[in-house]
Every structure is written in C-alpha cells, then in structure tokens.
C-alpha positions as CSV (number, residue, x, y, z in Angstrom):
1,M,75.5,-2.2,67.4
2,R,73.6,0.4,65.3
3,A,69.9,-0.2,64.5
4,L,67.4,1.5,62.3
5,L,63.8,1.2,63.6
6,A,61.1,2.0,61.0
7,V,57.7,3.1,62.4
8,D,54.5,4.1,60.6
9,G,51.8,4.4,63.3
10,S,50.5,0.9,62.7
11,E,50.2,-1.6,65.6
12,S,52.7,-3.9,63.9
13,S,55.3,-1.1,63.9
14,Y,54.7,-0.5,67.6
15,E,55.3,-4.2,68.1
16,A,58.6,-3.7,66.4
17,V,59.3,-0.9,68.8
18,R,58.5,-3.2,71.8
19,A,60.9,-5.8,70.4
20,V,63.8,-3.5,70.9
21,Q,63.6,-4.3,74.6
22,H,65.2,-7.7,73.8
23,F,68.3,-6.1,72.4
24,A,71.3,-5.3,74.5
25,P,71.8,-1.5,74.8
26,L,72.6,-0.2,71.4
27,D,75.4,2.1,70.3
28,Q,72.8,4.1,68.4
29,L,69.1,3.7,67.5
30,I,67.8,5.7,64.5
31,M,64.0,5.8,64.7
32,V,62.5,7.0,61.4
33,M,59.0,7.6,60.0
34,V,58.7,8.3,56.3
35,I,55.8,10.5,55.1
36,E,54.5,10.5,51.6
37,V,53.1,13.8,50.2
38,P,52.2,14.9,46.7
39,A,55.3,15.8,44.7
40,T,55.6,19.4,43.5
41,H,59.0,19.9,41.9
42,H,58.2,23.5,41.0
43,R,55.5,26.1,41.8
44,T,52.2,25.6,39.9
45,R,50.0,28.2,38.3
46,W,47.5,27.7,41.1
47,P,48.8,29.1,44.4
48,S,45.9,27.5,46.3
49,L,47.2,24.1,45.2
50,D,50.7,24.9,46.4
51,H,49.3,25.9,49.7
52,L,47.2,22.7,49.9
53,V,50.3,20.6,49.4
54,F,52.1,22.6,52.0
55,M,49.3,22.0,54.5
56,I,49.2,18.3,53.7
57,E,52.9,18.0,54.5
58,Q,52.6,20.0,57.7
59,D,49.8,17.8,58.9
60,A,51.8,14.7,58.0
61,R,54.8,15.9,59.9
62,E,52.8,16.6,63.0
63,D,51.2,13.2,62.8
64,A,54.7,11.6,62.3
65,Q,56.0,13.5,65.4
66,R,53.2,12.1,67.5
67,V,54.0,8.6,66.2
68,L,57.7,9.0,67.1
69,D,56.8,10.4,70.5
70,R,54.6,7.4,71.2
71,A,57.2,5.0,69.9
72,A,59.9,6.6,72.1
73,A,57.8,6.1,75.2
74,L,57.6,2.4,74.5
75,L,61.4,2.0,74.4
76,P,63.4,0.8,77.4
77,Q,65.2,3.6,79.1
78,D,68.6,2.0,78.4
79,A,67.9,1.3,74.7
80,G,70.9,3.6,73.8
81,P,71.2,7.0,72.1
82,I,68.1,7.7,70.1
83,I,67.9,9.8,66.9
84,R,64.4,10.6,65.6
85,R,64.0,11.4,62.0
86,I,61.0,12.4,59.8
87,E,61.8,11.7,56.1
88,K,59.8,12.4,53.0
89,G,59.5,10.0,50.1
90,K,58.7,6.4,49.4
91,P,59.0,4.5,52.7
92,A,61.0,1.5,51.6
93,E,63.4,3.5,49.4
94,R,64.1,6.0,52.1
95,I,64.6,3.4,54.8
96,L,67.0,1.5,52.7
97,D,68.9,4.7,51.8
98,I,69.3,5.6,55.4
99,A,70.4,2.1,56.3
100,V,73.2,2.4,53.7
101,A,74.2,6.0,54.6
102,E,74.3,5.3,58.3
103,S,75.9,1.9,58.0
104,V,73.4,0.3,60.4
105,D,73.8,-3.3,61.5
106,V,70.1,-4.2,61.6
107,I,66.8,-2.8,60.4
108,I,63.8,-3.5,62.7
109,V,60.4,-3.3,61.0
110,G,56.9,-4.5,61.6
111,A,54.9,-6.6,59.1
112,R,51.2,-6.3,58.6
113,G,50.7,-9.9,57.5
114,L,50.1,-9.6,53.8
115,S,50.0,-13.0,52.0
116,R,53.0,-13.9,49.9
117,I,51.0,-13.6,46.7
118,R,49.7,-10.1,47.6
119,E,53.2,-9.0,48.5
120,L,54.7,-10.3,45.3
121,V,52.0,-8.5,43.3
122,F,51.5,-5.3,45.2
123,G,54.6,-5.1,47.3
124,S,54.9,-3.9,50.9
125,V,57.5,-2.0,52.9
126,S,58.6,-4.9,54.9
127,H,58.8,-7.2,51.9
128,R,61.0,-4.7,50.0
129,I,63.2,-4.2,52.9
130,M,63.7,-7.9,53.4
131,T,64.6,-8.2,49.7
132,H,66.9,-5.3,49.3
133,A,68.4,-4.5,52.8
134,P,72.1,-4.0,52.9
135,C,72.2,-5.6,56.4
136,S,70.3,-8.0,58.6
137,T,66.6,-7.4,59.1
138,L,64.3,-8.2,62.0
139,V,60.7,-8.6,60.9
140,V,58.2,-8.5,63.8
141,K,54.8,-10.0,62.8
142,A,53.2,-10.4,66.2
143,P,53.8,-9.4,69.8
144,C,57.3,-10.5,71.0
145,S,57.0,-10.5,74.8
146,R,60.1,-12.6,75.4
147,L,63.2,-13.8,73.6
148,E,64.4,-17.0,75.3
149,Q,64.3,-19.6,72.5
150,V,65.8,-19.1,69.0
151,L,65.4,-21.4,66.0
152,L,68.5,-21.1,63.9
153,C,68.0,-22.5,60.4
154,I,71.3,-23.3,58.6
155,E,71.5,-24.2,54.9
156,G,75.3,-24.5,54.6
157,P,78.6,-23.4,56.0
158,E,78.2,-19.8,54.9
159,D,74.9,-19.5,56.7
160,G,76.6,-20.9,59.8
161,R,79.5,-18.5,59.6
162,R,77.1,-15.5,59.3
163,A,74.9,-16.6,62.1
164,V,77.8,-17.3,64.5
165,A,79.3,-13.9,63.6
166,W,76.0,-12.2,64.3
167,L,75.4,-14.0,67.6
168,A,79.0,-13.5,68.7
169,Q,78.2,-9.8,69.1
170,K,75.9,-10.8,72.0
171,P,73.1,-8.7,70.5
172,F,70.4,-9.7,72.9
173,R,69.8,-8.6,76.5
174,V,69.3,-12.2,77.7
175,Q,71.3,-15.0,76.2
176,P,68.7,-17.2,74.4
177,R,68.8,-21.0,74.0
178,I,69.5,-21.9,70.4
179,T,68.0,-24.8,68.4
180,I,70.1,-25.4,65.2
181,L,68.1,-26.9,62.4
182,H,69.4,-28.1,59.1
183,V,67.2,-29.6,56.4
184,V,68.6,-32.0,53.8
185,P,66.7,-30.6,50.9
186,F,65.4,-33.7,49.2
187,A,64.8,-37.4,50.0
188,E,64.4,-38.6,46.4
189,P,66.1,-37.1,43.2
190,P,63.5,-34.5,41.9
191,W,64.6,-35.1,38.3
192,L,63.8,-38.8,38.3
193,E,60.4,-39.4,39.8
194,G,60.1,-42.8,41.5
195,A,63.9,-43.4,41.5
196,L,65.7,-44.4,44.7
197,V,68.6,-42.5,46.2
198,P,71.4,-45.0,47.0
199,E,71.6,-45.6,50.7
200,S,75.2,-44.6,50.7
201,Y,74.4,-41.2,49.2
202,R,71.5,-40.7,51.7
203,K,73.9,-41.5,54.6
204,E,76.5,-39.1,53.1
205,L,73.9,-36.3,53.0
206,L,72.8,-36.9,56.6
207,A,76.4,-37.2,57.8
208,A,77.2,-33.8,56.1
209,G,74.2,-32.3,57.8
210,D,75.3,-33.6,61.2
211,Q,78.8,-32.3,60.7
212,L,77.4,-28.9,59.7
213,V,75.2,-28.4,62.8
214,N,77.8,-29.8,65.1
215,Q,80.3,-27.3,63.8
216,V,77.9,-24.4,64.3
217,A,77.0,-25.6,67.8
218,F,80.7,-25.9,68.7
219,D,81.3,-22.3,67.5
220,L,78.3,-21.0,69.4
221,R,79.3,-22.7,72.6
222,A,82.5,-20.8,72.5
223,F,80.3,-17.7,73.1
224,D,78.5,-19.4,76.0
225,Y,75.3,-20.3,74.0
226,H,73.4,-23.4,74.8
227,A,72.7,-25.2,71.5
228,T,70.7,-28.3,70.6
229,L,70.8,-29.9,67.1
230,H,68.3,-31.3,64.6
231,V,68.8,-32.6,61.1
232,M,65.7,-33.3,59.0
233,V,65.0,-34.4,55.4
234,G,62.5,-32.8,53.1
235,S,61.5,-29.5,51.7
236,P,63.5,-26.9,53.6
237,T,60.6,-24.3,54.0
238,D,58.0,-26.9,54.8
239,M,60.1,-28.7,57.4
240,I,61.2,-25.4,59.1
241,V,57.6,-24.2,59.2
242,R,56.5,-27.6,60.6
243,Y,59.1,-27.6,63.3
244,A,58.3,-24.0,64.2
245,E,54.6,-24.8,64.5
246,Q,55.3,-27.8,66.7
247,A,57.8,-26.0,69.0
248,P,57.2,-22.3,68.5
249,P,60.4,-20.3,68.9
250,D,60.5,-16.7,70.1
251,L,62.7,-15.8,67.1
252,T,63.5,-17.7,63.9
253,I,66.9,-16.8,62.3
254,V,67.5,-17.6,58.7
255,G,70.3,-16.6,56.3
256,S,70.0,-14.8,53.0
257,H,72.1,-15.4,49.9
258,G,71.3,-12.0,48.4
259,R,69.3,-13.2,45.4
260,R,67.4,-10.3,44.0
261,G,64.5,-9.5,41.7
262,F,63.4,-11.8,38.9
263,S,65.8,-14.6,39.8
264,R,64.4,-14.8,43.3
265,F,60.9,-14.7,41.9
266,L,61.6,-17.6,39.6
267,M,63.8,-19.7,41.9
268,G,62.2,-18.9,45.3
269,S,64.0,-18.1,48.5
270,V,63.8,-20.2,51.6
271,S,64.5,-17.2,53.9
272,H,61.6,-15.2,52.4
273,D,59.2,-18.1,52.4
274,V,60.1,-18.8,56.0
275,A,59.7,-15.1,56.9
276,H,56.1,-15.3,55.6
277,R,55.1,-18.6,57.0
278,V,56.6,-19.2,60.4
279,P,54.9,-17.8,63.5
280,G,56.6,-15.0,65.4
281,A,59.5,-12.8,64.7
282,V,62.1,-13.6,62.0
283,M,65.6,-12.4,61.7
284,I,67.2,-12.5,58.2
285,V,71.0,-12.4,58.7
286,R,72.8,-11.0,55.8
287,E,76.4,-10.2,55.2
288,P,76.8,-6.4,55.2
289,N,77.4,-4.8,51.9
290,T,80.6,-2.9,51.4
291,H,80.4,0.6,50.0
C-alpha cells in the first residue's frame, strides 16, 4: 500500500503522523509539507523585493525541513520506505496533485477542528482533500493511541463492496474488531408529514438492511475479521453520530459516492457530515479514480 502523509507543523498533523503506527508496513510512504510563498513569475523592478521573496522561501524551506525531521522521528521504524518532499504552492492543490501523480492508495491528514459552517465558507486543507481526493482519506482529529474497534457505516451494496475490498488488503498492523452499522434512512415518508408507512414496507426496509449487513459480515469473515451487526432507523448522520458517542470507536469508516461541489453543498453528504461530527479518526473509503 502506498500512502501520502501531509504535515504542516500543527499538532493535528503530528497526530496524523502518529496514526501511521496502526498501519501494516507500507510499500511506500510519501511525507510532504507544502509551503506557500509570495508568487513572483518574473523579476520585478525592485531587486530588494526579489531578494526578500527569496529569503522568505529559504526560511520556509528550512522550517519545513525541521517539521519533516520531527515527523520522521515519530514514525515506527518499520513504517516502510519513506520519501520526504517539500513542495511549493497551495497545500490542498499540491497534495491532491501528488496523490494523483503517485497513484497513492490513501491520504493521511490531520484536521484542526473547524466547524462545518466555517469549513464550507472559508475552506480548509482537510476539507478540500476529503471532498476531492482521488483515493481513500484518513482524517485524524484527535490522538489515536490504539486501533482495535472500527465502526463501519454501510449505506448500500456499493459501500459494502468498497469497504470489504479496502479491508481485504489487511491495511492495519493489528486486525481490528468491526461493527457494521446500516441506517434505514427514514421512518416516515418525508414528503407526507404525518402519514404512516405500511408495516409491510417498513419490514421490507429492515429486512433489506439485515441482508446488507449480513452479506458484508460474511465477506469480512472470509478475511478473518470479527464482525458484529446493527441496523437502525432514522437520520443516517444523526444515528451514526449517536452510536459513535455511546460506544466510541477507534476509527469510523464511511463510504463516499463522489458527489462534488455545488450538488454536494445542496444535497449534503453523509460521509462528510460524519467526518465532522463523530469523535476520533474517520476513514473515507473511495473507489480510486482511473487516469
């Protein structure tokens, strides 16, 4: 497995570095820090300004090297071959470009805990990576000292297939216990307030949910995972968050359907809502893009 680890010197990024200890030895770990310096596409009429920009970039590169050195010291000795890179540009854009160019399997990034509204309005590196990543993304929001219990949230068969394919790679150093959770997305029809759902239809929805989680559990047990199952009814995000708060997992795994931009802003995204609201680390499993 090839991983891209983004660091920026913040404590949240160092927690992302520490989370690497939970991965099985990697085929390659690309550790990158992106620096932003004033753009000078050509020499100006003021040599002193050119020199100032040059000095700013030199200082930024020296700081970045110190951050990379500290991050490398936090990694386990058997993390895998490590490549350190200092890049210049917009952090989210450069990280995503590298992920595509290097065909990485997962991006690991820390999150500084911006609220959902602030991230939608102002943006953040982790938010943009979650939204546009060409591969799966691990977002580390707090210290992740262990990885023994995983909450796997499944919306449908495609989510299940992606999650099983990801976990079949045995990506973690220690095989975690898996709790598979499916939320039937409504109890009453949202378009007819006060109307009742026929009992036969309600049973059909619950039966489909049971069939879904049982199939995913069956597939995971083929790879020696221990899986328990839960089917709930309600708002998917609210029920997932409630479950995670009552029995906090070490990692929550959700799928992504690749919705982008304005359509995601209007329609919402369970995976992104969960990533903001559940405690602990969140893995967004995405089907790799083909290039």
